[in-house]
C-alpha positions in Angstrom: -156.9 -87.8 -39.3 -155.5 -86.5 -36.0 -152.5 -88.8 -36.5 -151.9 -87.3 -39.9 -152.1 -83.7 -38.6 -149.8 -84.6 -35.7 -147.3 -86.2 -38.2 -147.4 -83.1 -40.5 -146.7 -80.8 -37.5 -143.8 -82.9 -36.2 -142.4 -83.1 -39.7 -142.7 -79.3 -40.1 -141.0 -78.7 -36.8 -138.2 -81.1 -37.6 -137.7 -79.4 -41.0 -137.6 -75.9 -39.4 -135.1 -77.2 -36.8 -133.0 -78.8 -39.5 -133.1 -75.6 -41.6 -132.0 -73.5 -38.5 -129.1 -75.9 -37.9 -128.0 -75.7 -41.5 -128.2 -71.9 -41.4 -126.2 -71.9 -38.2 -123.7 -74.3 -39.6 -123.3 -72.1 -42.8 -122.6 -69.1 -40.6 -120.0 -71.0 -38.6 -118.4 -72.3 -41.8 -118.3 -68.7 -43.3 -116.6 -67.5 -40.0 -114.0 -70.2 -40.0 -113.0 -70.3 -43.7 -109.9 -68.4 -44.6 -110.6 -65.7 -47.3 -108.6 -63.3 -49.5 -107.2 -61.5 -46.5 -105.8 -64.7 -45.1 -104.3 -65.6 -48.5 -102.5 -62.3 -48.4 -101.0 -63.3 -45.0 -99.7 -66.5 -46.5 -97.9 -64.6 -49.2 -95.7 -63.2 -46.4 -94.5 -66.6 -45.3 -90.7 -66.9 -45.3 -87.6 -65.2 -44.1 -87.2 -61.4 -44.2 -84.6 -58.8 -43.2 -85.4 -55.4 -41.9 -84.0 -52.0 -41.1 -85.6 -49.6 -38.8 -85.6 -46.2 -37.0 -86.9 -45.5 -33.6 -87.5 -42.1 -32.0 -87.4 -42.0 -28.2 -87.9 -38.2 -28.4 -89.7 -36.9 -31.5 -87.3 -33.9 -31.6 -84.1 -36.1 -31.4 -82.3 -38.1 -34.1 -83.7 -41.6 -34.5 -81.8 -44.7 -33.4 -81.3 -47.2 -36.2 -81.3 -51.0 -36.1 -81.7 -54.0 -38.3 -82.7 -57.6 -37.8 -84.3 -60.8 -39.1 -88.0 -61.7 -39.3 -89.7 -65.0 -40.0 -93.4 -65.2 -41.1 -95.5 -68.3 -41.0 -99.2 -68.9 -41.2 -100.9 -70.9 -38.4 -103.9 -73.1 -38.0 -104.6 -73.7 -41.7 -103.8 -70.2 -42.9 -106.1 -68.4 -40.4 -103.4 -66.4 -38.7 -99.9 -65.0 -39.5 -97.1 -65.1 -37.0 -94.1 -63.0 -37.2 -91.0 -63.7 -35.0 -88.2 -61.1 -35.0 -84.7 -60.9 -33.6 -82.6 -57.8 -33.5 -80.4 -55.6 -31.3 -82.0 -52.4 -30.0 -80.4 -49.9 -27.7 -77.5 -52.3 -27.4 -79.7 -55.2 -26.1 -80.9 -58.4 -27.7 -84.5 -57.9 -28.8 -87.0 -60.6 -29.6 -90.7 -60.2 -30.4 -93.7 -62.2 -31.7 -96.7 -60.7 -33.5 -99.8 -62.5 -34.5 -102.1 -61.0 -37.1 -105.6 -62.1 -38.0 -108.5 -61.1 -40.1 -111.8 -61.7 -38.2 -114.4 -62.8 -40.8 -117.2 -62.0 -38.4 -116.2 -58.5 -37.3 -114.6 -57.7 -40.7 -111.5 -56.2 -39.0 -107.8 -56.9 -39.0 -106.4 -57.8 -35.5 -102.8 -57.4 -34.4 -101.1 -58.5 -31.2 -97.5 -58.0 -30.1 -95.3 -59.3 -27.3 -91.6 -58.9 -26.8 -88.8 -59.2 -24.3 -88.8 -55.4 -23.6 -92.1 -55.7 -21.7 -94.5 -58.1 -20.0 -97.8 -56.9 -21.6 -99.6 -57.5 -24.8 -100.3 -54.8 -27.4 -103.7 -55.3 -29.0 -105.0 -53.3 -32.0 -107.8 -53.6 -34.6 -107.8 -52.0 -38.0 -109.1 -51.8 -41.5 -107.7 -51.7 -45.0 -107.6 -48.2 -46.5 -108.0 -48.7 -50.3 -106.8 -45.2 -51.1 -103.4 -45.6 -49.5 -103.2 -49.4 -49.9 -102.5 -49.7 -46.2 -103.8 -51.6 -43.2 -104.4 -49.0 -40.4 -104.5 -50.4 -36.9 -105.4 -48.5 -33.7 -105.2 -49.7 -30.1 -103.4 -49.3 -26.8 -100.2 -50.3 -25.3 -98.7 -49.8 -21.8 -96.0 -47.1 -21.7 -93.8 -47.7 -18.6 -92.5 -44.1 -18.9 -96.0 -42.7 -18.6 -97.1 -45.5 -16.2 -100.4 -46.0 -18.2 -101.9 -47.3 -21.4 -101.4 -45.0 -24.3 -103.2 -44.8 -27.6 -101.2 -46.0 -30.6 -101.5 -46.4 -34.4 -99.7 -48.8 -36.7 -99.7 -48.8 -40.5 -98.7 -51.7 -42.7 -98.2 -50.9 -46.4 -97.2 -53.6 -48.9 -94.9 -52.1 -51.5 -94.6 -55.3 -53.6 -94.3 -59.1 -53.1 -90.9 -58.7 -51.4 -91.2 -55.3 -49.6 -93.5 -53.8 -47.0 -93.2 -50.9 -44.5 -94.5 -50.5 -41.0 -94.8 -47.3 -39.0 -95.9 -46.9 -35.4 -97.2 -43.8 -33.8 -98.1 -42.7 -30.2 -101.2 -40.6 -30.1 -100.9 -37.8 -27.6 -103.6 -35.1 -27.2 -105.0 -36.2 -30.5 -101.6 -35.7 -32.3 -99.8 -38.6 -33.9 -96.1 -38.8 -33.0 -94.1 -41.3 -35.1 -91.9 -43.4 -32.9 -90.9 -46.2 -35.2 -90.6 -47.1 -38.9 -89.4 -50.3 -40.4 -88.7 -51.5 -43.9 -88.9 -55.3 -44.5 -87.4 -57.1 -47.4 -88.0 -60.8 -48.2 -84.9 -62.9 -48.7 
């Protein structure tokens, strides 16, 4: 009788442990499996051209520029990488952005590096259903101010071959647009 009770307790503990492991495995699988947001990143794969405006001073006329962008998904469709080349302010400009959707946090993530700096811009955001726009907020280092500054970026898909990006500095709670770019898929 004691052996039977012992066997039942061991079997019950083993079953609970197995259930916990299965539950943990399901959570991990949910976290790592690309979803609809990741499929939207994949739709951007390919070659793009862009035209942009940049304001060094919000009261001055913008500088204009154009360039080339290549989008590709990484690691089984979990991330989207954008590589751009352009001329800005008379200099060769290159940059790399990696965008993600974190299934656990339920947020979009954007990082940016380029040859006009040595830091990494990091932002998190959400999709605004009303404006059909992903709105990111974060910080980036501003060498003119010698400190991190708050920034906002918006990405709006116009159609399968067009999207627009706008970037803002946030100063004293006020948004100052410093960049806008229109991308067109080749």
